C-alpha positions as CSV (number, residue, x, y, z in Angstrom):
1,X,-11.8,-52.9,10.1
2,X,-9.2,-52.7,12.8
3,X,-6.4,-50.3,12.1
4,X,-8.4,-48.4,9.5
5,X,-9.3,-44.8,9.9
6,X,-12.3,-43.0,8.3
7,X,-11.2,-39.9,6.4
8,X,-13.0,-37.7,3.9
9,X,-12.3,-40.0,1.0
10,X,-12.9,-43.4,2.6
11,X,-11.1,-45.8,4.9
12,X,-7.3,-45.9,4.9
13,X,-4.7,-47.5,7.1
14,X,-2.3,-45.5,9.2
15,X,0.5,-46.1,6.7
16,X,-1.7,-45.0,3.8
17,X,-2.7,-41.9,5.8
18,X,0.9,-41.0,6.6
19,X,1.9,-41.4,2.9
20,X,-1.1,-39.2,1.7
21,X,-0.2,-36.6,4.3
22,X,3.5,-36.7,3.3
23,X,2.6,-36.3,-0.4
24,X,0.2,-33.4,0.4
25,X,3.0,-31.6,2.3
26,X,5.4,-32.2,-0.6
27,X,3.0,-30.7,-3.1
28,X,2.6,-27.6,-0.9
29,X,6.3,-27.0,-1.2
30,X,6.4,-26.8,-5.0
31,X,6.8,-23.4,-6.6
32,X,7.1,-22.0,-10.1
33,X,9.0,-19.2,-11.7
34,X,7.6,-18.0,-15.0
35,X,9.4,-15.7,-17.3
36,X,6.9,-13.7,-19.4
37,X,6.7,-11.1,-22.1
38,X,4.4,-8.1,-22.0
39,X,0.9,-8.8,-23.4
40,X,1.6,-12.6,-23.6
41,X,-1.7,-14.4,-23.3
42,X,-0.1,-17.8,-23.1
43,X,2.0,-16.5,-20.2
44,X,-1.1,-15.2,-18.3
45,X,-2.9,-18.5,-18.8
46,X,0.0,-20.6,-17.6
47,X,0.5,-18.4,-14.5
48,X,-3.2,-18.4,-13.7
49,X,-3.5,-22.2,-13.9
50,X,-0.3,-22.9,-11.9
51,X,-1.3,-20.3,-9.2
52,X,-4.2,-22.6,-8.4
53,X,-1.9,-25.3,-7.0
54,X,1.4,-23.6,-6.0
55,X,3.1,-20.3,-5.4
56,X,4.1,-18.6,-8.7
57,X,6.6,-15.8,-9.3
58,X,6.4,-14.0,-12.6
59,X,9.3,-12.1,-14.1
60,X,9.1,-10.0,-17.2
61,X,12.0,-11.1,-19.4
62,X,14.5,-8.5,-20.5
63,X,16.8,-8.7,-23.5
64,X,19.5,-10.6,-21.5
65,X,16.9,-13.2,-20.4
66,X,15.6,-13.6,-23.9
67,X,19.1,-14.1,-25.3
68,X,19.9,-16.6,-22.5
69,X,16.8,-18.6,-23.2
70,X,17.5,-18.6,-27.0
71,X,21.0,-20.0,-26.2
72,X,19.3,-22.7,-24.1
73,X,17.0,-23.6,-27.0
74,X,13.8,-22.1,-25.8
75,X,12.0,-20.4,-28.7
76,X,8.9,-18.9,-27.1
77,X,7.3,-17.6,-23.9
78,X,6.5,-18.3,-21.2
79,X,9.5,-20.1,-19.9
80,X,8.4,-22.0,-16.8
81,X,10.5,-23.7,-14.1
82,X,8.7,-25.7,-11.5
83,X,10.8,-26.5,-8.4
84,X,9.7,-29.6,-6.6
85,X,9.9,-30.4,-2.9
86,X,12.4,-33.2,-3.5
87,X,15.0,-30.7,-4.9
88,X,14.4,-31.4,-8.6
89,X,12.9,-29.1,-11.2
90,X,11.3,-29.2,-14.6
91,X,11.6,-26.5,-17.2
92,X,9.6,-25.9,-20.4
93,X,8.6,-23.1,-22.7
94,X,5.4,-22.1,-24.5
95,X,1.8,-23.0,-23.5
96,X,2.2,-26.6,-22.5
97,X,-1.3,-27.8,-21.5
98,X,0.0,-31.3,-20.9
99,X,2.6,-30.0,-18.4
100,X,0.1,-27.7,-16.7
101,X,-2.4,-30.6,-16.3
102,X,0.4,-32.7,-14.8
103,X,0.5,-30.3,-11.9
104,X,-3.1,-29.1,-11.7
105,X,-4.8,-32.5,-12.1
106,X,-2.5,-34.7,-10.1
């Protein structure tokens, strides 16, 4: 097994190890901004789950935010934007378990 290194999850090559470490660093640089409304259970749940894997900032939406989101086609809260390490971002509204799992389960 020349060139292979034993790590916590098995044997990997130096190239594989470098890729895994790079991806781990990228994940650490993701962050989310979540616009919420007072008393919103879906907002609390979304923030709680995403906080397990990335920094999360929550902002209580005011009337201007609500109007802006309506104009953008968002009909419910939370409004979530995840900023990725590669400079891209993804935005959605409402409790989207599929989107949350995309970030929390890999």
